[in-house]
N, C-alpha and C positions, 0 to 999 in steps of 0.2 A: 540062233545057230545058223551058219551059212550052209546053203544047199549046193548040190553039184552044179547047178546052172549058174551059180554066182561066182564061178572061178575067176573070170576076168576082173570082176569088181573086187574080189578078195585079194587078187594079186596087187591091184592098185592101192588098196588099204594097207597091205603089208609093206609096200614101198614107202607109204606115208609113215608107218610105224618106224621103219628103219631110219627115215630122215629125222624123225623126232628124237630117236635115240642118239643119232649123230650130233644133232644140234645141242641136246642136253649135255652130252659128253664134252663137246667143245666148250660150252659155257662153263661147265664145272671145272674143266682143266684150267681155263683162263682165270676163273675166280680163285681157284686153289693156289695158282702161281702168285696172284696178287696178294692173297692173304699171307702166304708164306714169306713173301718179300717184306710185307708190312711188319710181320712179327720179327724178322731178323733186323729190320731197321730200328724197331723199338728197342730191342736188346742192345744193339750197337749204340744207340743214343744214351741208354742208361749207363753203359760202361764209360762212354765219353764224359757223361755228367759226373760219374764217380771220380774220374781222373782230374777233371777241372776242379771239383770240390776239394780233392786232396791237395792240388796245387795252391788253391786259395788258403787252405788251412796252413800250409807250410809258409806262405808269404806273410802270414801274421807274425812270424818270428823275426821279421826285419824291423818291427816296431819296438819301442821301449816296453818294459814289462807291464806297466799299467795299461797301456793301449793294447798290448798283445793279449792280456787277459780279457779285456772287453771284446775284442774281436773273436777270441775263441769261445766266449760265452754265447755270442750271437750265432757263430758258425755251428756250434753244437746244437743249438735250437733249430737252425736251418736243416741240419742233418737229420735230426729226429723227426722233424715235420716232413721231410722228403720220404723217410722210411714209412711213416704213418700214412702217407699219401696212397700207397698201394694197399695197405691193410684196410682202409676205409672206402675202397673203390665201390663196394656194393651197399654202402650205407650213405645215402644221399645227404642226410643231415650232418653227420660227422665229416663227410668228405668236404662239404661246403665250409664247415668250420675250420677244417685243416687248411684249406686254400686261403682263407682269410688270415690265419696265423702265419702261413708261409709268406704271403704278401707283406704282412706287417714286418716280419723279420728281414725280408729283402730290402724294404725301405730303410730300416734301421741301419743295416750294413752299408747301404749306399750313402745315407746321410753322414754316417761316421767317416766314411772315406772322403767325402766332399770337404768336411771340416778340416781333416788332417792334410788334405792337398793344398790348403791355403797356408799351412805352416811350412816355411821354407826348409827347415832341417828334415821334415818328414815328407816333403813333396815327392821325392823319388820313390819312396816305398809306397806312398798313397797312390801314385800313378800306376805302379805295378799291380796294386790291389784292385784298382778301378778296372784295369784291363781284364783281370781274372774274374771279377764279379760280372762284368758285361758278358763275357763268354759263358759263364755259369748260368746267368739268367736267360740268355738266348737259347742255349741247348735245352733248358728246362721247358721253354715255350714250345720248341719243336717236338720234344718228346710228348708233351701234354696233348698237342694236336693229334699226333699219331695214335696215342693211347685212346683218345676219345672217339676216333674215327672207326669205321667198320665197312662192311660191304654195303654199297649203295642200295637203298630200298628197292628201286626198280629191278636190279639184278636178282636180289633175293626172291622177289615176287615172281619174276620170270622163271627162275629155276623151279619153284614150287608149282607154277602153272604147267610147265613142261612135264614134270613128273606126273601130275594129275592127268594130263592129256595122254601120256604114254599108257597109264593104267586104264584109262577109258577105252582107247582104241584097241589096246591089247586084250582087254576083257571081252569086247564085242567080236573080235576076230578069231578068238581062240576056241577050238572045239572043246568037248568034255575033257577035263584034265584028270589024269590019274594021280593016285596018292603020291608016288615018287616024284612026279613032276611038281606037285605042290611044294614038296620039300625044297626042290631046287629054286623055285620061284621065291619061297620065303627067305632062303639064304641070300639070294640076290637082293631082295628088298632090304634086308637088314644091312648088307654091305653098302648098298647105295645110300641108305639113310645115314649110316655111320660116316661115310665119306662126306656127305653133305653137311652133317653136323660139325665135323672137324674143320671143314673149310670155313664155316661161319664162325666157329669158335676161335680159330687162329686170327681172324680179323678183329677180335675183341680182346687184346692182351690184358686189359684192365679187369673186365668183368667175366671173361671166359674161364673155363677150367684149365686151359693150357696157358701158363703164365711164363714170362721171361725171368725165371728165378735165378738163372746164372748171372744176369745183369744186376738184379736186385741184391744178390749176395755181395757184389763189388761195392755197393753203397753201404750195406750193413757193416762190412769189414772196416769202414773208416772210423768206426767207434773206437778202434784201438789207438787212434791218434790222440784221444782225450783221456787215456788211462794213465794219468800222472799221479 
């Protein structure tokens, strides 16, 4: 406990405590903004991917029936594997297996398109399909990189260290606390912890509790194109 003669020292420590609060608040606001932007970007990429996949499915109609059926079979597999990609996010073994299947299907679609591009009557349709597939694969890679990224470890560690420092300095400089004041402190601690958790969770759209479900629904709805 601080004594009456320690007023000057206490004032300096209180200034330090205020500076720590300010620094923590600044870092938390910056991190929350980055996490929110990343989450919105992921959702936007998923919607863009759904639109590109729909365009690719529709372009299969420019081929003769036998080739069209082959494309639609592979594209349906690609769609189901993309949907499962999210469902297996927290299961490493299934997630790895899903990525291998997705890569295999993508190679099959591309190989099929290369073969048909060498057939003069089909070259125009094949070139259009190649363009769609390239865009589809590119957006998939961008989305995957964003989904697998999160808050950089040094920033997460610094946020936690600042919280501990605030608790340490605040505990040493605070006189005897009354019961009502404990309630206020407890509520503040819960709110701060909740905000910190949401900030970190937003940065992990794949594994977190907050997921870009609206974007995922756009991909799931593409199943209706195969209801024939």
